[in-house]
C-alpha positions in Angstrom: 8.0 -11.7 -14.1 7.5 -8.4 -12.2 5.8 -10.3 -9.4 8.7 -12.7 -8.9 11.2 -9.7 -8.9 9.1 -8.0 -6.3 8.8 -11.2 -4.2 12.6 -11.6 -4.4 13.2 -8.0 -3.4 10.9 -8.3 -0.4 12.6 -11.6 0.6 15.9 -9.7 0.6 14.5 -6.6 2.3 11.8 -7.7 4.7 11.5 -4.2 6.3 10.2 -2.8 3.0 7.2 -5.1 3.3 6.1 -3.0 6.3 6.9 0.2 4.5 4.8 -0.8 1.5 1.9 -1.8 3.8 2.1 1.5 5.6 2.0 3.4 2.3 -1.0 1.5 1.0 -2.8 2.1 4.4 -2.1 5.8 4.4 -3.1 6.3 0.7 -6.4 4.4 1.3 -7.2 6.6 4.3 -6.3 9.8 2.5 -8.6 8.9 -0.4 -11.5 8.4 2.1 -10.7 11.7 3.8 -10.5 13.6 0.5 -13.9 12.1 -0.5 -15.5 13.1 2.7 -14.0 16.6 2.6 -15.6 17.5 -0.7 -19.0 16.0 0.0 -22.0 18.3 0.2 -25.1 17.3 2.2 -28.3 18.9 1.3 -31.3 18.6 3.5 -33.2 20.2 6.4 
């Protein structure tokens, strides 16, 4: 039921589809950056 409510909302507000996509994209990139920031490399 939640999926149909979300689909209905996005049909009524198509601009929010782009906003949600951008948020998911930024969060996925931020996770990768945070993982790379706290990685230690040991070696020669």
